[in-house]
Residue frames relative to the residue before (quaternion, step in Angstrom):
aa qw qx qy qz dx dy dz
X 1.0000 0.0000 0.0000 0.0000 0.00 0.00 0.00
X 0.2109 0.8389 -0.4826 0.1372 3.55 1.25 0.49
X 0.6870 0.4852 -0.3023 0.4486 3.62 0.82 -0.94
X 0.6471 0.5151 -0.3213 0.4612 3.58 0.97 -0.82
X 0.6558 0.5024 -0.3068 0.4726 3.57 0.98 -0.82
X 0.6305 0.5268 -0.3316 0.4637 3.58 1.06 -0.75
X 0.6333 0.5155 -0.3203 0.4802 3.58 1.00 -0.84
X 0.6662 0.5091 -0.2992 0.4555 3.57 0.89 -0.98
X 0.6710 0.5218 -0.2987 0.4339 3.57 0.90 -0.98
X 0.7282 0.4392 -0.2502 0.4628 3.59 0.82 -0.99
X 0.7472 0.4154 -0.2406 0.4596 3.58 0.80 -0.96
X 0.5186 0.6146 -0.4254 0.4151 3.60 1.27 -0.06
X 0.5447 0.6204 -0.3942 0.4038 3.60 1.29 -0.18
X 0.5437 0.6384 -0.3953 0.3750 3.59 1.23 -0.38
X 0.4495 -0.6878 0.5053 0.2637 3.55 -0.95 0.92
X 0.4158 -0.6953 0.5318 0.2469 3.55 -1.00 0.90
X 0.3108 -0.7935 0.4933 0.1744 3.63 -0.54 1.11
X 0.5977 0.6081 -0.3499 0.3879 3.60 1.26 -0.25
X 0.4829 -0.6081 0.5320 0.3377 3.55 -1.27 0.41
X 0.6153 -0.5819 0.3878 0.3639 3.57 -1.19 0.45
X 0.5644 0.6033 -0.3872 0.4094 3.59 1.21 -0.40
X 0.8611 0.0285 -0.0615 0.5038 3.57 -0.88 1.01
X 0.3622 0.7068 -0.5200 0.3144 3.58 1.08 0.70
X 0.1103 -0.8557 0.5052 0.0189 3.56 -0.05 1.32
X 0.7953 0.2871 -0.1150 0.5214 3.57 1.07 -0.70
X 0.5021 -0.6496 0.4828 0.3045 3.55 -1.05 0.80
X 0.5494 -0.6315 0.4355 0.3313 3.56 -1.01 0.83
X 0.6702 0.4999 -0.3245 0.4423 3.61 0.88 -0.84
X 0.5933 0.5442 -0.3655 0.4672 3.61 1.14 -0.55
X 0.6590 0.5073 -0.3034 0.4651 3.58 0.92 -0.93
X 0.6665 0.5092 -0.3032 0.4522 3.58 0.91 -0.91
X 0.6974 0.4670 -0.2859 0.4624 3.60 0.83 -0.91
X 0.6206 0.5104 -0.3503 0.4813 3.59 1.01 -0.68
X 0.6213 0.5450 -0.3355 0.4521 3.58 1.03 -0.80
X 0.6783 0.4880 -0.2919 0.4654 3.58 0.85 -0.97
X 0.7082 0.4700 -0.2734 0.4503 3.57 0.78 -1.05
X 0.6572 0.5081 -0.3245 0.4524 3.62 0.96 -0.77
X 0.6391 0.5070 -0.3326 0.4732 3.61 1.05 -0.69
X 0.5688 0.5496 -0.3787 0.4806 3.60 1.10 -0.59
X 0.7546 0.3911 -0.1795 0.4954 3.56 0.99 -0.93
X 0.6989 -0.5512 0.2424 0.3859 3.57 1.05 0.93
X 0.3914 0.6952 -0.5120 0.3184 3.64 1.16 0.33
X 0.0743 -0.8152 0.5743 0.0099 3.58 -0.90 0.94
X 0.7420 0.2688 -0.1882 0.5846 3.59 1.31 -0.08
X 0.6554 -0.4905 0.3889 0.4226 3.55 -1.32 0.21
X 0.6306 0.5256 -0.3312 0.4651 3.59 1.05 -0.73
X 0.6053 0.5459 -0.3501 0.4616 3.60 1.07 -0.70
X 0.6260 0.5433 -0.3377 0.4459 3.58 1.01 -0.81
X 0.6725 0.4910 -0.2971 0.4673 3.56 0.88 -0.96
X 0.6612 0.5188 -0.3078 0.4460 3.59 0.89 -0.94
X 0.6493 0.5109 -0.3120 0.4690 3.56 0.94 -0.89
X 0.6885 0.5015 -0.2904 0.4361 3.57 0.80 -1.05
X 0.6466 0.5020 -0.3282 0.4714 3.61 0.98 -0.74
X 0.6771 0.4929 -0.2932 0.4611 3.58 1.00 -0.77
X 0.7693 0.2977 -0.1582 0.5427 3.59 1.16 -0.58
X 0.2139 0.8248 -0.5047 0.1386 3.58 1.16 0.49
X 0.6389 0.5362 -0.3341 0.4389 3.59 0.94 -0.82
X 0.6540 0.5013 -0.2981 0.4818 3.56 0.96 -0.87
X 0.6775 0.5053 -0.2978 0.4437 3.60 0.86 -0.95
X 0.6525 0.5325 -0.3135 0.4387 3.59 1.05 -0.74
X 0.5471 0.6111 -0.4119 0.3970 3.62 1.21 -0.17
X 0.8107 0.1532 -0.1016 0.5559 3.60 1.21 -0.32
X 0.6878 0.3908 -0.2904 0.5384 3.62 1.26 0.04
X 0.5288 -0.6546 0.4401 0.3133 3.60 -1.12 0.63
X 0.0285 0.8414 -0.5389 -0.0298 3.61 0.88 -0.98
X 0.0078 0.8597 -0.5106 0.0094 3.63 0.74 1.01
X 0.7867 0.2171 -0.1332 0.5623 3.59 1.14 -0.53
X 0.6980 -0.4905 0.2663 0.4486 3.53 1.02 0.84
X 0.7402 -0.3967 0.3218 0.4373 3.52 -1.29 -0.51
X 0.4615 -0.6713 0.4967 0.2995 3.63 -0.87 0.88
X 0.4856 -0.6541 0.4957 0.3011 3.56 -1.18 0.57
X 0.6634 -0.4861 0.3731 0.4296 3.56 -1.28 0.23
X 0.6131 0.5447 -0.3495 0.4531 3.62 1.08 -0.66
X 0.6357 0.5229 -0.3273 0.4641 3.58 1.05 -0.76
X 0.6369 0.5129 -0.3260 0.4743 3.59 0.93 -0.87
X 0.6476 0.5313 -0.3083 0.4508 3.57 0.94 -0.93
X 0.6926 0.4863 -0.2843 0.4504 3.59 0.77 -1.06
X 0.6938 0.4907 -0.2904 0.4399 3.58 0.84 -0.97
X 0.7298 0.4251 -0.2551 0.4707 3.60 0.76 -1.00
X 0.6205 0.5277 -0.3496 0.4629 3.59 1.21 -0.32
X 0.7622 0.3917 -0.1894 0.4792 3.57 1.15 -0.60
X 0.4773 0.6529 -0.4545 0.3732 3.62 1.21 -0.19
X 0.5159 -0.6339 0.4819 0.3160 3.57 -1.02 0.81
X 0.3774 -0.7793 0.4575 0.2026 3.57 -0.42 1.26
X 0.6359 0.5238 -0.3439 0.4504 3.59 0.99 -0.73
X 0.6440 0.5049 -0.3184 0.4786 3.57 1.04 -0.74
X 0.6328 0.5255 -0.3186 0.4711 3.57 1.05 -0.83
X 0.6496 0.5098 -0.3080 0.4725 3.60 0.98 -0.87
X 0.6439 0.5302 -0.3184 0.4504 3.56 0.98 -0.86
X 0.6570 0.4939 -0.3026 0.4826 3.58 0.97 -0.86
X 0.6114 0.5540 -0.3390 0.4520 3.58 1.04 -0.79
X 0.7033 0.4615 -0.2735 0.4664 3.56 0.86 -0.96
X 0.5967 0.5376 -0.3606 0.4742 3.60 1.12 -0.57
X 0.6516 0.5151 -0.3033 0.4670 3.56 0.99 -0.88
X 0.6407 0.5226 -0.3223 0.4610 3.59 0.95 -0.87
X 0.5968 0.5872 -0.3530 0.4175 3.59 1.07 -0.70
X 0.6724 0.4644 -0.2888 0.4988 3.59 1.15 -0.59
X 0.6767 0.5179 -0.2707 0.4479 3.56 1.24 -0.51
X 0.7467 0.4390 -0.2019 0.4571 3.54 1.01 -0.92
X 0.1120 -0.7565 0.6399 0.0756 3.55 -1.25 0.56
X 0.1543 -0.8344 0.5250 0.0654 3.56 0.17 1.32
X 0.2753 -0.7584 0.5731 0.1434 3.54 -1.01 0.89
X 0.6274 -0.5510 0.3916 0.3865 3.56 -1.17 0.58
X 0.8182 0.2069 -0.1762 0.5066 3.57 -0.80 1.04
X 0.3900 0.7332 -0.4846 0.2748 3.61 1.23 0.02
X 0.4093 -0.7171 0.5143 0.2315 3.56 -0.95 0.93
X 0.0960 -0.7919 0.6030 0.0025 3.57 -0.83 1.11
X 0.1452 -0.7945 0.5839 0.0827 3.63 -0.15 1.19
X 0.1186 -0.7542 0.6416 0.0735 3.56 -1.13 0.76
X 0.1696 0.7881 -0.5701 0.1585 3.58 -0.76 1.02
X 0.4126 -0.7238 0.5078 0.2190 3.54 -1.26 0.47
X 0.0818 -0.7760 0.6244 0.0350 3.55 -1.31 0.49
X 0.2830 -0.7492 0.5770 0.1605 3.55 -0.94 0.92
X 0.3163 -0.7063 0.5972 0.2107 3.58 -1.02 0.83
X 0.2681 -0.8466 0.4395 0.1351 3.54 0.11 1.35
X 0.6545 0.5480 -0.3249 0.4072 3.58 0.99 -0.76
X 0.5976 0.5977 -0.3543 0.4000 3.59 1.24 -0.34
X 0.4962 0.6558 -0.4497 0.3485 3.61 1.20 -0.10
X 0.1826 -0.7999 0.5690 0.0547 3.56 -1.12 0.67
X 0.8575 0.0562 -0.0708 0.5065 3.57 -1.04 0.88
X 0.7133 -0.4765 0.2480 0.4502 3.55 0.99 0.89
X 0.5274 0.6373 -0.4139 0.3800 3.60 1.23 -0.06
X 0.6136 -0.5485 0.4251 0.3767 3.52 -1.24 0.52
X 0.5543 -0.6245 0.4301 0.3432 3.56 -0.98 0.87
X 0.3354 -0.7532 0.5280 0.2034 3.61 -0.86 0.92
X 0.6514 0.5390 -0.3042 0.4388 3.59 1.26 -0.14
X 0.1463 0.7603 -0.6102 0.1677 3.52 -0.36 1.33
X 0.1425 -0.8172 0.5577 0.0298 3.55 -0.67 1.16
X 0.1884 -0.7336 0.6390 0.1341 3.56 -1.07 0.77
X 0.0575 -0.8268 0.5590 -0.0251 3.57 -0.67 1.14
X 0.2688 -0.7208 0.6133 0.1792 3.54 -1.32 0.44
X 0.1545 -0.8033 0.5746 0.0252 3.55 -0.93 1.00
X 0.2566 -0.7551 0.5847 0.1485 3.61 -0.90 0.92
X 0.3508 -0.8038 0.4378 0.1979 3.58 -0.26 1.27
X 0.6922 0.4629 -0.2967 0.4675 3.62 0.88 -0.84
X 0.7044 0.4523 -0.2563 0.4832 3.57 1.01 -0.83
X 0.2814 -0.7838 0.5054 0.2258 3.58 1.24 -0.46
X 0.5644 0.5913 -0.3643 0.4462 3.58 1.06 0.85
X 0.4667 -0.6176 0.5463 0.3200 3.55 -1.29 0.44
X 0.2994 -0.7723 0.5342 0.1689 3.59 -0.80 0.99
X 0.7811 -0.2357 0.1863 0.5474 3.59 1.01 -0.70
X 0.1501 -0.7714 0.6088 0.1088 3.53 -1.34 0.17
X 0.0989 -0.7503 0.6505 0.0643 3.52 -1.31 0.52
X 0.3618 -0.7322 0.5354 0.2152 3.57 -0.95 0.86
X 0.0813 -0.7537 0.6489 0.0654 3.53 -1.18 0.72
X 0.5512 -0.6409 0.4288 0.3186 3.56 -1.18 0.54
X 0.7877 0.0574 -0.0044 0.6134 3.56 1.01 -0.83
X 0.6448 -0.5496 0.3619 0.3889 3.58 -1.16 0.58
X 0.6215 0.5584 -0.3507 0.4230 3.58 1.02 -0.70
X 0.6429 0.5530 -0.3136 0.4272 3.55 1.17 -0.53
X 0.3537 0.7145 -0.5136 0.3171 3.58 1.24 0.24
X 0.5732 0.6111 -0.3741 0.3976 3.58 1.13 -0.66
X 0.7297 0.3760 -0.2307 0.5224 3.60 1.03 -0.72
X 0.6356 0.5528 -0.3341 0.4228 3.60 1.11 -0.58
X 0.6189 0.5813 -0.3526 0.3932 3.59 1.00 -0.80
X 0.6637 0.4749 -0.3331 0.4722 3.68 0.82 -0.80
X 0.6219 0.5410 -0.3397 0.4531 3.58 1.06 -0.74
X 0.6545 0.5009 -0.3052 0.4771 3.57 0.97 -0.87
X 0.6453 0.5334 -0.3187 0.4445 3.58 0.98 -0.83
X 0.6268 0.5366 -0.3275 0.4604 3.57 1.13 -0.64
X 0.7190 0.4819 -0.2372 0.4411 3.57 1.11 -0.72
X 0.7349 0.3512 -0.2221 0.5359 3.59 1.19 -0.40
X 0.3519 -0.7159 0.5642 0.2129 3.57 -1.23 0.52
X 0.0916 0.8186 -0.5550 0.1161 3.58 -0.43 1.23
X 0.1848 0.8183 -0.5228 0.1517 3.59 1.17 0.55
X 0.8206 0.2295 -0.1877 0.4886 3.56 -0.92 0.97
X 0.6039 0.5556 -0.3559 0.4472 3.59 1.28 -0.07
X 0.3889 -0.6788 0.5570 0.2790 3.57 -1.32 -0.12
X 0.2121 -0.7887 0.5699 0.0905 3.57 -0.54 1.22
X 0.0969 -0.7797 0.6168 0.0469 3.58 -0.92 0.94
X 0.0021 -0.7977 0.6001 -0.0596 3.57 -0.91 0.98
X 0.4851 -0.6584 0.4845 0.3105 3.57 -1.08 0.69
X 0.7885 -0.3892 0.2050 0.4298 3.58 -1.33 0.10
X 0.5530 0.6132 -0.3989 0.3988 3.61 1.12 -0.53
X 0.7490 0.4031 -0.2111 0.4815 3.57 1.04 -0.77
X 0.4710 0.6568 -0.4601 0.3675 3.58 1.23 0.21
X 0.2992 0.7319 -0.5295 0.3073 3.53 0.25 1.40
X 0.5738 -0.6184 0.4097 0.3471 3.58 -1.02 0.76
X 0.6422 0.5278 -0.3267 0.4497 3.58 1.00 -0.78
X 0.6524 0.5019 -0.3166 0.4714 3.60 1.01 -0.80
X 0.6268 0.5241 -0.3371 0.4677 3.61 0.99 -0.79
X 0.6535 0.5138 -0.3096 0.4616 3.58 0.97 -0.89
X 0.6426 0.5356 -0.3160 0.4476 3.58 0.96 -0.91
X 0.6580 0.5112 -0.3069 0.4600 3.58 0.94 -0.88
X 0.6700 0.4952 -0.2985 0.4656 3.60 0.90 -0.91
X 0.6161 0.5532 -0.3406 0.4454 3.60 1.04 -0.76
X 0.7027 0.4438 -0.2617 0.4907 3.58 1.13 -0.62
X 0.4684 -0.6990 0.4231 0.3361 3.57 1.30 0.38
X 0.4854 0.6149 -0.4282 0.4505 3.49 1.02 1.01
X 0.3801 -0.7091 0.5395 0.2483 3.59 -1.19 0.49
X 0.2041 -0.7885 0.5674 0.1213 3.57 -1.24 0.31
X 0.0753 -0.6990 0.7026 0.1099 3.48 -1.45 0.36
X 0.0343 -0.8226 0.5661 -0.0413 3.59 -0.46 1.23
X 0.4067 -0.7015 0.5302 0.2480 3.57 -0.85 0.99
X 0.1912 -0.7811 0.5879 0.0881 3.57 -1.04 0.82
X 0.0338 0.7648 -0.6422 0.0384 3.55 -0.87 1.03
X 0.7421 -0.4542 0.2671 0.4143 3.55 -1.27 -0.06
X 0.4272 0.6442 -0.5022 0.3876 3.59 1.22 0.32
X 0.6881 0.2887 -0.2280 0.6255 3.57 1.36 -0.30
X 0.1572 -0.8741 0.4503 0.0923 3.54 0.65 1.24
X 0.6930 0.4738 -0.2931 0.4575 3.61 0.79 -0.98
X 0.6565 0.5081 -0.3072 0.4652 3.57 0.91 -0.93
X 0.6397 0.5358 -0.3182 0.4499 3.58 0.96 -0.89
X 0.6803 0.4819 -0.2860 0.4724 3.59 0.91 -0.94
X 0.6300 0.5367 -0.3284 0.4551 3.58 1.03 -0.79
X 0.6593 0.4991 -0.3077 0.4707 3.58 0.96 -0.86
X 0.6092 0.5403 -0.3477 0.4647 3.59 1.01 -0.76
X 0.6688 0.4942 -0.2963 0.4698 3.59 0.92 -0.93
X 0.6213 0.5607 -0.3367 0.4314 3.56 0.99 -0.83
X 0.7265 0.4119 -0.2431 0.4933 3.58 0.90 -0.89
X 0.5977 0.5573 -0.3665 0.4447 3.59 1.20 -0.40
X 0.8150 0.2732 -0.1107 0.4989 3.58 0.92 -0.91
X 0.5223 0.6747 -0.4033 0.3306 3.59 1.23 -0.35
X 0.2833 -0.7718 0.5498 0.1477 3.56 -1.13 0.68
X 0.7269 0.3831 -0.2374 0.5181 3.62 0.97 -0.78
X 0.2031 0.7918 -0.5352 0.2130 3.56 0.26 1.32
X 0.2439 -0.7533 0.5956 0.1350 3.59 -0.79 1.05
X 0.1058 -0.8290 0.5490 0.0123 3.58 -0.95 0.86
X 0.0524 -0.7542 0.6527 0.0491 3.52 -1.32 0.50
X 0.1349 -0.7966 0.5872 0.0485 3.58 -0.89 0.97
X 0.0168 0.7948 -0.6061 0.0248 3.56 -0.90 0.91
X 0.1393 -0.7783 0.6090 0.0632 3.54 -1.20 0.62
X 0.0530 -0.8073 0.5874 -0.0208 3.55 -0.94 0.91
X 0.1412 -0.7697 0.6197 0.0605 3.56 -0.93 0.99
X 0.1719 0.7916 -0.5606 0.1718 3.57 -0.62 1.12
X 0.8566 -0.0920 0.0268 0.5071 3.57 -0.75 1.15
X 0.7433 -0.4296 0.2280 0.4594 3.55 0.80 1.04
X 0.6323 0.4943 -0.3308 0.4964 3.56 1.25 0.31
X 0.1485 -0.7696 0.6159 0.0801 3.57 -0.91 0.94
X 0.0210 -0.8031 0.5953 -0.0136 3.56 -0.71 1.07
X 0.1184 -0.7776 0.6166 0.0350 3.53 -0.80 1.12
X 0.0490 -0.8100 0.5843 -0.0105 3.58 -0.79 1.02
X 0.1074 -0.7753 0.6209 0.0435 3.55 -0.87 1.01
X 0.1402 -0.7848 0.6020 0.0438 3.54 -0.76 1.12
X 0.0613 -0.7895 0.6107 -0.0051 3.58 -0.75 1.12
X 0.0933 -0.8134 0.5741 -0.0018 3.57 -0.91 0.97
X 0.0728 -0.7693 0.6340 0.0308 3.57 -1.04 0.89
X 0.1269 -0.8068 0.5746 0.0533 3.58 -0.85 0.95
X 0.6858 0.4137 -0.2718 0.5335 3.60 1.25 -0.27
X 0.1574 -0.8472 0.5034 0.0636 3.58 0.03 1.32
X 0.1355 -0.7779 0.6086 0.0774 3.53 -1.16 0.73
X 0.8117 0.3067 -0.1125 0.4841 3.56 1.04 -0.78
X 0.5123 0.6456 -0.4308 0.3676 3.63 1.23 0.01
X 0.2572 -0.7777 0.5571 0.1366 3.59 -0.39 1.24
X 0.8515 0.0992 -0.0866 0.5076 3.56 -1.07 0.75
X 0.1399 0.8246 -0.5340 0.1237 3.59 1.03 0.76
X 0.6190 0.5758 -0.3397 0.4122 3.57 1.11 -0.70
X 0.6014 0.5738 -0.3629 0.4212 3.61 1.18 -0.36
X 0.6464 0.4431 -0.3180 0.5336 3.56 1.31 -0.22
X 0.3744 -0.7735 0.4660 0.2107 3.57 -0.14 1.33
X 0.8675 0.1326 -0.1042 0.4680 3.54 -0.95 0.96
X 0.3813 0.7536 -0.4785 0.2402 3.62 1.21 0.04
X 0.0098 0.8268 -0.5596 0.0559 3.58 -0.70 1.14
X 0.8211 0.0750 -0.0359 0.5647 3.61 1.12 -0.44
X 0.2003 -0.7263 0.6383 0.1580 3.52 -1.29 0.47
X 0.1978 -0.8086 0.5530 0.0368 3.54 -1.03 0.87
X 0.1120 -0.7653 0.6317 0.0525 3.53 -1.12 0.81
X 0.0898 -0.7811 0.6170 0.0339 3.57 -0.81 1.02
X 0.0636 -0.7778 0.6251 0.0109 3.57 -0.73 1.10
X 0.0284 -0.8212 0.5695 -0.0216 3.58 -0.60 1.11
X 0.1064 -0.7550 0.6455 0.0456 3.53 -1.13 0.83
X 0.0714 -0.8078 0.5851 -0.0072 3.56 -0.62 1.16
X 0.0506 -0.8026 0.5937 -0.0263 3.56 -0.61 1.23
X 0.2597 -0.7796 0.5586 0.1130 3.56 -1.08 0.81
X 0.2996 -0.7589 0.5556 0.1600 3.56 -0.63 1.17
X 0.8516 0.1115 -0.0934 0.5037 3.57 -1.16 0.69
X 0.6360 0.4791 -0.3332 0.5050 3.56 1.03 0.80
X 0.4496 -0.6847 0.5091 0.2644 3.54 -1.21 0.61
X 0.4212 0.7143 -0.4689 0.3043 3.58 1.26 -0.02
X 0.4614 -0.6963 0.4680 0.2886 3.60 -0.87 0.87
X 0.5922 -0.5568 0.4475 0.3729 3.55 -1.24 0.49
X 0.2496 -0.7709 0.5715 0.1296 3.57 -0.94 0.94
X 0.0590 -0.7923 0.6073 -0.0042 3.56 -0.82 1.04
X 0.0602 0.8089 -0.5794 0.0796 3.60 -0.80 0.99
X 0.1367 -0.7595 0.6308 0.0810 3.53 -1.21 0.66
X 0.0195 -0.8016 0.5968 -0.0297 3.58 -0.81 1.01
X 0.2227 -0.7810 0.5750 0.0992 3.56 -1.12 0.77
X 0.0738 -0.7859 0.6139 0.0116 3.55 -1.21 0.66
X 0.1970 -0.7108 0.6479 0.1904 3.52 -1.34 0.33
X 0.0505 -0.8218 0.5673 -0.0135 3.58 -1.07 0.69
X 0.4129 -0.6807 0.5484 0.2556 3.53 -1.28 0.51
X 0.5529 0.6253 -0.3779 0.4005 3.57 1.31 0.03
X 0.2269 -0.7277 0.6260 0.1646 3.54 -1.25 0.54
X 0.2702 0.7997 -0.4894 0.2190 3.55 0.97 0.88
X 0.6118 -0.5171 0.4433 0.4022 3.52 -1.35 0.20
X 0.6643 -0.5199 0.3610 0.3977 3.57 -1.23 0.48
X 0.6062 0.5721 -0.3530 0.4251 3.59 1.07 -0.73
X 0.6915 0.4755 -0.2782 0.4673 3.59 0.89 -0.95
X 0.6545 0.5067 -0.3186 0.4619 3.59 0.98 -0.80
X 0.6341 0.5205 -0.3354 0.4631 3.58 0.98 -0.77
X 0.6479 0.5159 -0.3168 0.4624 3.58 0.95 -0.84
X 0.6637 0.5105 -0.3073 0.4522 3.60 0.89 -0.92
X 0.6516 0.5083 -0.3137 0.4677 3.58 0.98 -0.83
X 0.6359 0.5155 -0.3289 0.4709 3.59 1.00 -0.73
X 0.6483 0.5397 -0.3211 0.4305 3.58 1.01 -0.81
X 0.5204 0.6515 -0.4177 0.3610 3.60 1.16 -0.47
X 0.6802 0.5176 -0.3038 0.4208 3.58 0.96 -0.82
X 0.4479 0.6872 -0.4523 0.3502 3.59 1.26 -0.01
X 0.6107 0.5552 -0.3659 0.4301 3.59 1.09 -0.59
X 0.6372 0.4969 -0.3243 0.4918 3.59 1.16 -0.55
X 0.7526 0.4330 -0.2213 0.4440 3.57 0.78 -1.05
X 0.7884 0.3477 -0.1660 0.4795 3.57 0.95 -0.88
X 0.7380 0.3439 -0.2266 0.5345 3.59 1.24 -0.25
X 0.7656 0.3845 -0.2323 0.4605 3.60 0.37 -1.20
X 0.6703 0.4902 -0.3020 0.4683 3.58 0.91 -0.90
X 0.6583 0.5081 -0.3071 0.4628 3.59 0.97 -0.86
X 0.6298 0.5306 -0.3407 0.4536 3.61 0.99 -0.77
X 0.6865 0.4713 -0.2847 0.4750 3.59 1.03 -0.73
X 0.7452 0.4201 -0.2296 0.4642 3.59 0.85 -0.98
X 0.7800 0.3519 -0.1823 0.4843 3.61 0.79 -1.01
X 0.7745 0.3040 -0.1638 0.5300 3.62 1.16 -0.57
X 0.3551 -0.7722 0.4628 0.2518 3.61 1.32 0.03
X 0.1758 0.8382 -0.5046 0.1090 3.59 1.07 0.68
X 0.6655 0.5138 -0.3190 0.4375 3.60 0.92 -0.82
X 0.6800 0.4802 -0.2889 0.4728 3.58 1.18 -0.51
X 0.4587 0.7086 -0.4375 0.3101 3.58 1.27 -0.20
X 0.2156 -0.7952 0.5586 0.0961 3.58 -0.91 0.95
X 0.3681 0.7446 -0.4873 0.2693 3.58 1.22 0.31
X 0.0077 0.8442 -0.5313 0.0706 3.58 -0.58 1.15
X 0.6122 0.5989 -0.3525 0.3771 3.58 1.13 -0.61
X 0.8652 0.0120 -0.0152 0.5011 3.55 -0.98 0.92
X 0.7817 -0.2975 0.2611 0.4819 3.54 -0.93 -1.04
X 0.2892 0.8190 -0.4688 0.1605 3.58 1.30 0.21
X 0.6874 0.4953 -0.2996 0.4387 3.59 0.79 -0.99
X 0.6762 0.4942 -0.2903 0.4629 3.57 0.90 -0.94
X 0.6969 0.4720 -0.2819 0.4606 3.59 0.89 -0.90
X 0.6344 0.5043 -0.3464 0.4725 3.59 1.03 -0.65
X 0.5869 0.5632 -0.3620 0.4553 3.57 1.14 -0.59
X 0.6370 0.5112 -0.3215 0.4790 3.58 1.05 -0.75
X 0.6221 0.5361 -0.3366 0.4607 3.60 0.98 -0.84
X 0.6542 0.5185 -0.3117 0.4539 3.58 0.96 -0.89
X 0.6833 0.4823 -0.2914 0.4643 3.58 0.96 -0.83
X 0.5896 0.5328 -0.3720 0.4797 3.61 1.11 -0.56
X 0.6648 0.5006 -0.2941 0.4700 3.57 0.91 -0.98
X 0.6512 0.5237 -0.3189 0.4471 3.59 0.91 -0.90
X 0.6568 0.5140 -0.3159 0.4523 3.61 0.90 -0.89
X 0.6730 0.4901 -0.3032 0.4635 3.58 0.91 -0.87
X 0.6764 0.4818 -0.2945 0.4729 3.59 0.97 -0.82
X 0.6305 0.5307 -0.3294 0.4607 3.60 1.10 -0.67
X 0.6016 0.5783 -0.3564 0.4203 3.58 1.12 -0.64
X 0.6421 0.4784 -0.3199 0.5064 3.57 1.21 -0.45
X 0.0389 -0.8264 0.5613 -0.0209 3.57 -0.22 1.28
X 0.5591 0.6296 -0.3837 0.3793 3.60 1.25 -0.18
X 0.6836 0.4690 -0.2850 0.4812 3.59 1.08 -0.71
X 0.2524 -0.8040 0.5253 0.1181 3.57 -0.51 1.19
X 0.4470 0.6295 -0.5040 0.3871 3.52 0.39 1.32
X 0.5490 -0.5783 0.4762 0.3706 3.54 -1.26 0.33
X 0.7053 -0.4658 0.3167 0.4304 3.57 -1.28 0.22
X 0.6338 0.5298 -0.3410 0.4487 3.59 0.95 -0.78
X 0.6617 0.5010 -0.2934 0.4744 3.57 1.00 -0.85
X 0.6377 0.5226 -0.3248 0.4634 3.58 1.03 -0.77
X 0.6234 0.5373 -0.3421 0.4534 3.60 1.02 -0.77
X 0.6774 0.4771 -0.2932 0.4770 3.58 0.90 -0.89
X 0.6247 0.5338 -0.3376 0.4592 3.59 1.03 -0.77
X 0.6473 0.5109 -0.3156 0.4694 3.60 0.98 -0.83
X 0.6507 0.5217 -0.3170 0.4515 3.60 1.05 -0.75
X 0.7542 0.4013 -0.2046 0.4778 3.59 1.01 -0.85
X 0.7709 0.3261 -0.1416 0.5285 3.57 1.08 -0.77
X 0.3108 -0.7950 0.4939 0.1659 3.58 -0.23 1.29
X 0.6154 0.5404 -0.3542 0.4514 3.60 1.06 -0.66
X 0.6507 0.5010 -0.3190 0.4731 3.57 1.01 -0.78
X 0.6248 0.5281 -0.3352 0.4673 3.58 1.01 -0.77
X 0.6272 0.5309 -0.3268 0.4668 3.58 1.00 -0.80
X 0.6355 0.5297 -0.3194 0.4620 3.56 1.02 -0.83
X 0.6596 0.5063 -0.3074 0.4627 3.60 0.90 -0.92
X 0.7203 0.4336 -0.2317 0.4893 3.59 1.04 -0.80
X 0.5018 -0.6870 0.4043 0.3357 3.58 1.28 0.09
X 0.4456 0.6775 -0.4644 0.3559 3.57 1.16 0.58
X 0.5802 -0.5467 0.4559 0.3959 3.56 -1.26 0.27
X 0.3127 -0.7540 0.5528 0.1679 3.56 -0.92 0.94
């Protein structure tokens, strides 16, 4: 029962937001039922109650439940009022015991809006910035921001909360900021930052560098997938001539140009051509930089897409208090535990249903003896 005890030990640090009057259920019982029910495909507070009542005998083998199973209203009130920053901090502490980062591992950082949380036609106030460990296939942490533009301030905060020493952080153009580059270097970590015209001078300088530069390293790759042929050329320059104020970008050692051509076989779709630029603190070969840049999109495919398809996160209507943010943490705890099971050849949605129906499988996911 090692994993369950670890969850109990770490998440028991969370302050109970309830008054002592009419407190019928232990906070750690509510938290663990929440985590386990979300593993088992619960997506609403009522789902949590239904699951817990159906598995009460199993839950009583390691939970006290002095007054039975909490109601859906209790789950709602508790998860809506728990301090989200404290919950996030405990989540990241728990992940630290789960993850084993390797030297040079690519850590994409990106944001996602929980669209279903919007109310009365207003823009959703719930936007999460998350970090993803590509080799470990796990979520490292998340931080909530109020608006998408605030990713600029959220990213340094997230970097302070996770340990990524020796890894390579990749961020899209929103995070291409001198302060963020400095923060990454201070943590003895490398970076690859996408550059767009939000950094107008830098963008123009990089264009000039590749227009006139002579010492350019290159790597060419081709990929055929589902009737689509994509050719990508990665060009790298490490000897700058035209980058103004290069010293203001901490650790800057290379600039990168990715040119992609996407052709569609047996289709009338036009050929897609794109050029993207990056700055990096790495002095790697073009092959390694191209691979790292490709790995950045894993956070979209393996985290954001999975949260929407397997956890229905975009459809979530939770709006009260901290409910949306805290349920997002529950989903990421469940996702990490399900991702750790590499023996079961099913998608995450299938694994959730298997855990709900098969108690032995649920025990395996929770690290209990089967």
